[in-house]
VOGU-3710 file (C-alpha; in Angstrom, 3 decimals, decimal comma):
1> msdniledif> 38,396/-22,225/16,673  39,874/-23,588/13,535  36,303/-22,547/11,619  37,065/-19,051/12,748  38,249/-16,859/9,708  39,071/-13,540/11,275  39,502/-12,621/15,233  40,305/-9,454/16,726  39,685/-6,987/19,731  37,851/-3,840/18,715
11> vkrsqqkkkt> 35,836/-1,124/20,474  32,009/-1,419/20,026  29,686/1,383/20,081  26,350/0,646/22,464  23,450/0,466/20,201  21,696/3,327/21,619  18,145/1,395/21,262  16,567/4,438/23,078  17,014/8,315/22,479  17,718/8,603/25,793
21> splnykerwf> 20,071/5,891/26,454  23,686/6,865/27,080  26,405/6,081/24,892  29,141/4,029/25,788  32,342/2,429/24,170  33,595/-1,240/25,161  36,475/-3,655/23,935  35,123/-6,572/22,758  36,395/-9,695/21,434  34,958/-10,383/17,683
31> iltqekiayy> 34,976/-13,738/15,949  34,016/-14,129/12,392  33,142/-17,310/11,108  31,252/-18,481/7,814  27,768/-18,022/9,376  27,996/-15,048/11,699  29,861/-12,446/13,318  29,938/-12,561/17,290  31,527/-10,582/20,139  32,177/-11,245/23,328
41> dydaekmvyk> 33,338/-9,860/26,605  36,753/-11,250/27,797  39,711/-11,244/30,478  42,407/-13,467/30,696  40,217/-16,346/32,200  37,003/-16,473/30,344  35,036/-15,158/27,447  31,577/-14,274/27,899  28,724/-14,204/24,938  27,268/-10,676/24,371
51> gsvdlekikc> 25,847/-10,700/20,891  26,307/-11,911/16,949  24,775/-11,046/13,687  24,132/-13,777/10,812  26,080/-12,865/7,572  22,863/-13,526/5,848  21,164/-10,755/7,791  23,578/-8,079/6,926  22,412/-5,653/4,376  25,756/-3,804/4,114
61> vdlvqpepga> 29,354/-3,236/5,559  30,899/0,266/4,917  32,912/2,865/6,384  31,862/5,550/8,730  33,081/8,947/9,214  35,160/9,417/12,451  33,567/11,878/15,186  35,243/15,085/15,495  37,952/15,130/18,001  37,903/11,243/18,360
71> ppercfpfqi> 40,489/9,648/20,523  42,966/7,709/18,505  41,131/4,313/19,331  38,253/5,712/17,708  39,606/6,997/14,025  38,796/3,667/12,083  35,121/3,055/12,167  33,091/1,037/10,193  29,243/-0,251/10,392  27,759/-3,305/9,951
81> vydegplyif> 24,106/-2,728/8,810  21,229/-5,095/9,348  17,445/-5,219/10,362  17,837/-3,882/13,733  20,121/-1,081/12,560  23,794/-0,175/12,249  26,501/-2,157/14,729  29,415/0,380/14,949  33,057/-1,201/15,305  36,287/0,739/15,680
91> aknediraqw> 39,327/-0,918/14,112  42,667/-0,440/15,638  44,253/0,882/11,939  43,262/1,385/8,343  44,746/-2,146/7,509  42,752/-4,143/9,914  39,658/-2,332/8,837  40,087/-3,025/5,354  40,621/-6,459/5,883  37,520/-6,959/7,924
101> iqklkhsrfa> 35,267/-5,282/5,211  36,981/-7,240/2,692  35,957/-10,577/4,313  32,391/-9,342/4,912  31,710/-8,426/1,470  30,409/-11,612/0,221  27,036/-10,652/2,336  24,203/-9,214/0,451  24,198/-5,099/0,382  22,096/-2,207/0,740
111> vkvssmflvd> 21,854/0,496/-2,059  22,259/3,220/0,296  23,814/3,617/3,582  24,447/6,538/6,147  27,724/8,189/6,269  27,816/9,133/9,453  26,752/8,126/13,211  23,241/7,631/14,647  23,317/9,782/17,751  20,418/10,436/19,936
121> gmwlcckqev> 18,018/9,311/17,558  19,203/11,462/14,766  21,359/10,912/11,732  24,569/13,460/11,876  24,669/13,279/8,168  21,314/13,726/7,051  19,412/14,512/10,088  16,805/11,810/9,676  15,138/10,886/13,097  14,141/7,339/12,230
131> kqapgckild> 16,407/4,654/12,907  15,208/2,722/10,138  15,392/5,656/7,447  17,093/5,252/4,163  20,640/5,900/4,035  21,894/9,067/2,423  25,067/7,914/0,646  24,749/5,758/-2,458  27,508/2,945/-2,126  30,513/2,470/-4,484
141> grnerplppk> 31,101/-0,258/-6,395  33,464/-2,054/-4,516  30,664/-2,951/-1,694  27,543/-3,460/-3,944  26,456/-6,624/-5,731  24,908/-6,299/-9,148  21,276/-5,326/-8,764  18,667/-7,547/-10,255  17,706/-6,117/-13,500  14,995/-3,559/-13,760
151> ppepsgpsvg> 11,494/-4,868/-14,773  10,340/-3,172/-18,130  8,895/0,073/-17,795  5,040/0,134/-18,319  3,938/1,388/-21,568  1,620/4,267/-21,615  1,659/7,953/-22,746  4,395/10,122/-22,902  5,143/13,912/-23,562  4,267/14,757/-27,017
161> ksvradydyt> 1,693/12,082/-27,313  -2,008/11,878/-27,817  -4,439/10,599/-24,914  -7,944/10,350/-24,865  -10,450/11,164/-22,066  -12,340/8,442/-20,408  -14,427/10,855/-18,627  -15,832/14,403/-18,325  -13,707/16,625/-16,229  -14,854/20,133/-15,046
171> pgtaqdlelk> -12,147/22,361/-13,984  -11,619/23,246/-10,192  -9,173/25,752/-11,040  -8,141/28,295/-13,374  -4,940/26,509/-14,221  -7,246/23,319/-15,259  -8,291/22,422/-18,593  -11,688/20,829/-19,410  -12,108/17,117/-20,596  -14,694/16,006/-22,902
181> kdeeytvlem> -15,216/12,090/-22,895  -13,638/10,569/-26,019  -12,050/13,422/-27,125  -8,352/13,628/-27,742  -5,606/15,773/-25,973  -1,970/16,535/-26,372  0,291/15,641/-23,259  2,783/18,636/-22,848  4,337/17,841/-19,182  4,213/15,165/-16,651
191> sdpnwwkard> 6,381/16,451/-13,963  3,597/15,592/-11,644  2,247/11,924/-11,512  -1,158/13,209/-10,860  -1,736/16,052/-13,063  -0,457/16,431/-16,444  -0,120/19,738/-18,480  -2,272/18,906/-21,954  -3,697/21,129/-24,964  -6,905/20,378/-26,549
201> kfgnegyips> -7,936/20,471/-29,965  -8,609/24,076/-29,879  -5,264/25,239/-28,514  -6,227/25,420/-24,946  -3,831/24,601/-22,519  -3,958/23,490/-18,598  -3,663/20,558/-16,088  -5,875/17,620/-16,329  -6,241/14,333/-13,850  -3,692/12,085/-15,394
211> nyvveaktgl> -6,015/9,101/-14,263  -9,229/10,404/-16,508  -7,042/9,749/-19,756  -5,626/6,762/-21,546  -3,431/6,651/-24,609  -5,386/7,374/-27,348  -4,144/4,289/-29,530  -5,140/2,040/-26,837  -7,376/-0,603/-27,662  -9,999/-1,685/-24,996
221> erfdwycknm> -10,470/1,425/-23,460  -12,571/2,897/-26,503  -15,400/0,523/-25,558  -17,895/1,044/-22,973  -18,374/-2,804/-22,092  -14,581/-2,907/-21,122  -14,238/-2,121/-17,159  -10,199/-1,837/-16,811  -9,193/-2,733/-13,152  -12,208/-4,652/-12,006
231> nrsqaeallk> -12,108/-8,028/-10,165  -14,448/-10,814/-10,557  -16,364/-9,975/-7,229  -16,738/-6,455/-8,222  -18,150/-7,425/-11,691  -20,889/-9,642/-10,008  -21,879/-6,857/-7,891  -22,173/-4,423/-10,817  -24,110/-7,037/-13,212  -26,556/-8,077/-10,201
241> senkdggflv> -27,418/-4,513/-9,566  -28,409/-3,809/-13,177  -30,355/-7,039/-12,896  -30,602/-7,430/-16,719  -30,773/-10,986/-18,508  -27,645/-10,938/-21,059  -26,081/-7,943/-19,149  -22,267/-8,234/-19,673  -18,961/-6,437/-19,478  -15,466/-7,428/-20,216
251> rdsskagkyt> -12,484/-7,069/-17,554  -9,243/-8,148/-16,974  -8,396/-11,707/-16,342  -6,635/-12,841/-13,305  -3,612/-14,059/-15,668  -1,779/-11,429/-16,906  -2,405/-10,125/-20,280  -5,863/-12,075/-20,482  -9,272/-11,174/-20,601  -12,764/-12,607/-19,129
261> vslftkgggd> -16,218/-11,759/-20,351  -18,755/-11,541/-17,387  -22,402/-12,604/-18,274  -25,319/-12,202/-15,862  -28,245/-14,582/-17,018  -31,540/-15,529/-15,867  -31,812/-18,433/-18,003  -33,727/-21,560/-17,231  -36,604/-19,743/-14,822  -34,010/-18,529/-12,768
271> tigsckhyni> -35,515/-15,537/-11,224  -32,655/-14,304/-9,048  -30,018/-14,885/-11,595  -26,317/-15,787/-11,395  -22,993/-14,850/-13,102  -20,918/-16,764/-15,669  -17,294/-15,779/-16,415  -15,862/-16,728/-19,524  -11,902/-16,749/-20,507  -11,108/-14,985/-24,057
281> cttaqgqfyl> -8,866/-17,811/-25,289  -6,175/-16,946/-27,807  -4,909/-19,387/-30,724  -1,265/-19,862/-31,632  -1,626/-17,489/-34,554  -2,930/-14,458/-31,992  -6,753/-15,070/-32,668  -9,390/-15,078/-30,194  -12,466/-17,162/-28,901  -14,915/-18,099/-26,525
291> aekhifstip> -15,990/-21,086/-28,545  -13,109/-22,850/-30,539  -15,629/-23,020/-33,997  -15,881/-19,162/-33,854  -12,549/-17,321/-34,200  -11,602/-13,676/-34,662  -8,726/-11,744/-35,167  -9,807/-9,084/-32,860  -11,489/-8,911/-29,421  -14,236/-6,310/-30,552
301> dlifyhqhna> -14,825/-8,635/-33,473  -15,480/-11,331/-30,962  -17,983/-9,372/-28,729  -19,816/-7,931/-31,870  -20,447/-11,538/-32,895  -21,744/-12,822/-29,300  -23,786/-9,799/-28,987  -25,792/-11,562/-31,804  -25,000/-15,132/-31,130  -24,647/-17,100/-28,009
311> agmvcrlkyi> -22,678/-19,717/-29,549  -21,738/-21,798/-26,719  -22,757/-19,447/-23,960  -25,557/-19,352/-21,769  -27,068/-16,706/-23,685  -26,031/-13,882/-25,950  -24,486/-10,617/-25,115  -27,500/-8,425/-24,752  -26,880/-5,070/-22,757  -23,550/-3,582/-22,112
321> vsnqtrppst> -22,981/-3,129/-18,304  -20,161/-0,123/-17,616  -18,702/1,313/-14,290  -17,491/4,348/-16,544  -20,258/6,269/-15,453  -18,557/7,435/-12,256  -15,056/8,814/-12,713  -12,307/7,992/-10,464  -10,908/10,178/-7,450  -8,356/12,750/-8,371
331> aglgygvwei> -5,232/13,842/-6,245  -6,726/16,753/-4,818  -9,864/18,785/-6,267  -7,692/20,735/-9,186  -3,886/21,273/-9,771  -2,052/22,533/-6,745  -5,374/22,978/-4,611  -4,960/21,780/-0,931  -6,556/24,728/1,007  -10,403/24,223/0,725
341> dphyltfike> -12,867/27,038/1,061  -15,226/25,791/3,701  -18,342/27,863/2,144  -18,211/25,643/-0,669  -18,916/22,908/1,769  -22,619/21,551/2,320  -23,136/19,145/5,164  -25,678/16,735/4,595  -26,008/14,352/7,273  -23,324/12,713/10,007
351> lgngqfgvvk> -21,729/9,471/9,439  -20,065/8,685/12,821  -18,111/10,003/15,526  -14,520/9,067/15,063  -11,118/9,467/17,132  -10,586/12,755/15,809  -14,259/14,134/15,838  -17,277/14,218/14,225  -17,538/12,600/10,582  -20,161/14,020/7,997
361> ygklrgqhev> -21,159/13,341/4,612  -21,447/16,690/2,367  -20,695/18,123/-1,072  -18,176/20,243/-2,482  -19,586/22,925/-4,751  -22,771/20,862/-4,645  -21,261/18,298/-7,171  -18,593/16,383/-5,409  -19,393/13,609/-2,822  -17,046/14,236/0,040
371> aikmikegsm> -16,478/13,006/3,740  -15,686/15,939/6,091  -13,774/14,868/9,474  -14,156/17,791/11,768  -10,996/17,438/13,962  -11,960/18,420/17,539  -9,317/20,860/19,170  -6,751/19,480/21,021  -6,884/15,937/19,709  -4,183/16,725/16,865
381> seedfieeak> -0,822/18,109/16,370  -2,406/20,333/13,519  0,800/22,544/12,370  2,376/19,213/11,560  -0,324/17,354/10,119  -1,118/20,521/7,986  2,381/20,378/6,430  2,008/16,579/5,893  -1,183/16,918/4,216  0,430/18,510/1,236
391> immklrhenl> 2,175/15,371/0,522  -0,206/13,384/1,544  -2,679/14,631/-1,180  -0,180/13,397/-3,597  -0,598/9,798/-2,802  -3,226/8,239/-5,228  -4,001/4,544/-5,265  -7,387/2,893/-6,087  -7,229/1,264/-2,678  -6,511/4,368/-0,937
401> vqlygvctkq> -9,336/6,695/0,411  -8,184/9,794/-1,456  -7,619/13,138/0,496  -8,892/15,873/-1,464  -7,907/18,781/0,949  -8,394/20,610/4,026  -9,612/23,646/5,766  -7,551/25,071/8,131  -8,596/28,994/8,273  -10,686/28,247/10,877
411> rpiyivteyl> -11,332/25,925/13,994  -12,262/22,956/14,146  -10,254/22,417/10,994  -11,475/20,032/8,327  -10,239/17,179/6,787  -12,023/16,618/3,064  -11,860/12,994/1,543  -13,436/11,031/-0,775  -16,707/9,338/0,199  -17,607/5,780/0,202
421> cngclltylk> -21,179/4,778/0,522  -20,964/1,577/2,199  -19,058/2,685/5,125  -16,418/1,111/7,209  -15,254/-2,704/6,280  -15,787/-3,972/9,940  -19,621/-2,826/9,857  -19,711/-4,188/6,185  -18,528/-7,572/7,252  -21,132/-7,440/10,291
431> egltqhptmv> -23,947/-5,984/8,365  -23,720/-4,997/4,907  -22,680/-8,437/3,449  -25,063/-11,223/2,206  -25,846/-13,602/4,949  -23,192/-16,206/3,035  -20,374/-14,376/1,520  -18,652/-16,082/-1,361  -15,161/-17,070/-0,458  -13,786/-15,046/-3,559
441> qllemckdvt> -15,356/-12,050/-2,062  -13,629/-12,054/0,968  -10,413/-12,823/-0,497  -10,990/-9,683/-2,882  -11,315/-7,569/0,264  -8,074/-8,774/1,696  -6,443/-8,299/-1,863  -7,861/-4,490/-2,043  -6,163/-3,946/1,383  -2,912/-5,616/0,178
451> egmayleskq> -2,771/-3,267/-3,053  -3,170/-0,304/-1,004  -0,816/-1,053/1,771  1,866/-2,133/-1,007  1,429/1,295/-2,345  2,005/3,167/0,992  5,162/1,018/1,782  6,707/1,880/-1,757  5,830/5,593/-0,690  7,658/4,939/2,823
461> yihrdlaarn> 4,231/5,381/4,685  3,527/3,443/7,937  0,158/3,270/8,575  0,316/2,504/12,494  -3,231/1,597/12,823  -4,308/-0,692/9,968  -7,538/-2,375/11,316  -10,868/-3,327/9,575  -12,382/-0,202/11,253  -9,937/1,920/9,175
471> clvdsngtvk> -10,911/0,760/5,744  -13,944/1,738/3,522  -15,942/0,222/1,134  -17,310/1,652/-2,193  -20,668/1,134/-4,019  -19,010/-1,911/-6,337  -17,606/-3,426/-3,014  -13,668/-2,167/-3,287  -12,088/-1,809/-0,008  -10,083/1,212/0,414
481> vtdfglsryv> -7,430/2,024/3,401  -8,070/5,166/5,196  -6,538/7,036/8,086  -2,794/6,010/6,966  -0,566/7,919/8,986  -2,707/10,045/10,843  -1,388/8,539/14,494  1,303/10,420/14,187  -0,120/13,604/14,872  -2,275/12,347/17,638
491> lddeylpsag> -1,454/13,839/20,797  -0,636/11,118/23,102  -3,382/11,861/25,945  -6,034/11,653/23,276  -5,102/8,436/21,132  -7,069/5,560/22,468  -8,240/3,667/19,922  -8,071/0,287/21,832  -10,091/1,134/24,898  -7,284/2,603/27,153
501> skfpvrwspp> -4,220/2,090/25,026  -2,168/4,701/23,323  -1,917/2,192/20,270  -4,191/-0,654/18,800  -3,143/-3,344/21,172  -5,326/-6,065/19,371  -3,656/-5,433/16,254  0,046/-4,951/17,546  2,857/-7,403/17,333  5,401/-7,642/20,024
511> evllydkfss> 7,817/-4,983/19,332  4,997/-2,615/19,268  3,489/-3,740/22,779  6,890/-3,648/24,493  8,826/-0,875/22,739  6,426/0,997/20,687  8,669/0,137/17,692  6,780/0,740/14,318  7,857/-0,305/10,714  6,488/-1,659/7,682
521> ksdiwaygvl> 6,622/-5,049/9,557  4,357/-4,204/12,377  1,731/-2,883/9,362  2,197/-6,667/8,009  1,448/-7,927/11,618  -1,665/-5,882/11,534  -2,772/-7,007/8,154  -2,717/-10,369/9,581  -4,845/-9,571/12,227  -7,108/-7,820/9,597
531> mwevytlgrl> -7,472/-10,990/7,554  -8,772/-12,772/10,649  -11,304/-10,074/10,951  -12,568/-10,587/7,383  -12,489/-14,288/7,852  -14,452/-14,185/10,814  -16,891/-11,458/9,433  -15,814/-8,497/12,263  -15,131/-10,531/14,993  -12,984/-8,946/18,087
541> pyerlnntei> -9,504/-10,140/18,231  -8,769/-11,659/21,412  -12,144/-11,356/22,149  -11,843/-12,729/25,786  -9,053/-10,977/26,692  -8,502/-7,340/27,947  -5,470/-5,231/27,037  -3,190/-6,090/29,933  -3,691/-9,811/29,254  -3,154/-9,158/25,197
551> vhqvsrglrl> 0,526/-7,588/25,878  1,216/-10,394/28,269  0,077/-13,382/26,487  1,183/-11,933/22,977  4,395/-11,215/24,365  4,729/-14,971/25,146  3,668/-16,235/21,859  -0,166/-16,191/22,165  -1,783/-16,130/18,410  -5,286/-15,755/17,020
561> yrpscdyfvf> -6,911/-18,826/16,885  -7,859/-20,764/13,335  -11,488/-19,162/12,425  -14,096/-22,074/12,717  -15,510/-21,517/9,209  -14,422/-23,835/6,520  -13,100/-20,882/4,202  -9,445/-21,685/4,764  -9,914/-25,424/3,894  -11,834/-23,801/0,567
571> lgkvcgqtrs> -8,590/-21,696/-0,160  -6,522/-24,555/0,082  -8,429/-26,445/-2,122  -8,594/-23,782/-4,709  -4,914/-23,423/-4,834  -4,572/-27,130/-5,768  -7,294/-26,933/-8,359  -6,745/-26,511/-12,081  -9,065/-23,978/-13,752  -10,765/-24,643/-16,833
581> karl> -10,031/-23,045/-19,947  -13,003/-21,466/-20,696  -14,376/-20,542/-17,476  -12,886/-19,055/-14,389
//
């Protein structure tokens, strides 16, 4: 017992793991050591261990406001917040409480904490109904460790600066401003990250989609051969689709701040053609080269030279291949527009029958390609979803399927989203890929999903049903996550995505299978299963087990087998190899 830092008898409040479980208050013997704080049931003869919290798992320690009319033994509460939620403890007096908080201060601390109790599934201070919800009170300096320095703010346009249009934009509402490719505009307001207010050279003002413009002084965006945010496999797909000997583009390298020239060639009598990738190297003086004998002060000068001279490459850069012909998706189809008039929709063909009803391909106003989910009545809590849709439309990321709007004035209601021509990832893995997809292609698919899910997590969204069937693939092979958060609005009796279960059993971790506990951590588990789907080209997880067997076996430690292919061996080798300076 000599290793104990503090010992005392406190009243402990039950964790209330379910909303329906009753509250109770029991005296426990608490012992604080260097590694953990533990509590015991005790009597004159023995102590019975009841639980503990490792100090390294503690996020914060802070006061809690006493309950109204609390009895004397519950007037000095404090909370220890860790991954599973708050542990509520009641000290005998203020001095003892302060002593314990002081000793526990060496742990890492959260930025926010709830100042009142969690009761019946609701925080009394901020009325949030999620146990893991971020707190509503910023901790004062006495309980906070210094936060790490913030990363530098990304450079980009600001109010008053000029931007250049990368794409034409036809106004969707009277509030919008028309954009003409390559013309400049002045930014007037940036309060909405997706829609900026701007002025054109004639003095006209209105809202423009922020992802259609770049800062006017930015260099490479001026050139058609530069394809920003394009990865290796997407570049290869685009170059092969053009099928021109000497077709090329310049893209961001996998190394931050570097660039790569991707070139398609049919040299040496090759009728099919292949892609070569060359890093643009930099000298100590900041000059650029592909071949060391030919050095240039700028990348455009380098590209101009190699358009006329091979100089170390398999052929010269003959044809510009660009992805700028198709503009990106906007957050909605106009500033402030989320309700879409169904008369503007043209239904062209049926794409499938999903959880919520029929999904059709169509066009909006005859020009925008869209997917239209026709929600069958009784399958969704419609009023709750409609309110949430206004927020979901503001989510914009290149690896999320964009929600354009909803049609709610009739039944069934429609959900109108971005259309991706290659369909769902699961079908694409089984049928759409070549017979032998490259390891880089599969890895890029996983990376695309990671990017989209990381953005959702940053916006405090939980997907709850991440799987290959809920990802879509566009014409360039980019994977985008869809149906994020929709499972929250499915009526219990209807949500049967996994043959008889109210949640996707094959993609669920033990805490979901046993306790229905969804979180960003359960999304990470589902992502691991999705990776398994990718590297097995769309096989069914736990294919030999039914749902009941999966719940039992996974809860006891069963995990998916390693795919029989050699992809993981390949990835291990790649991580240990040094890449050439001149080529990726």
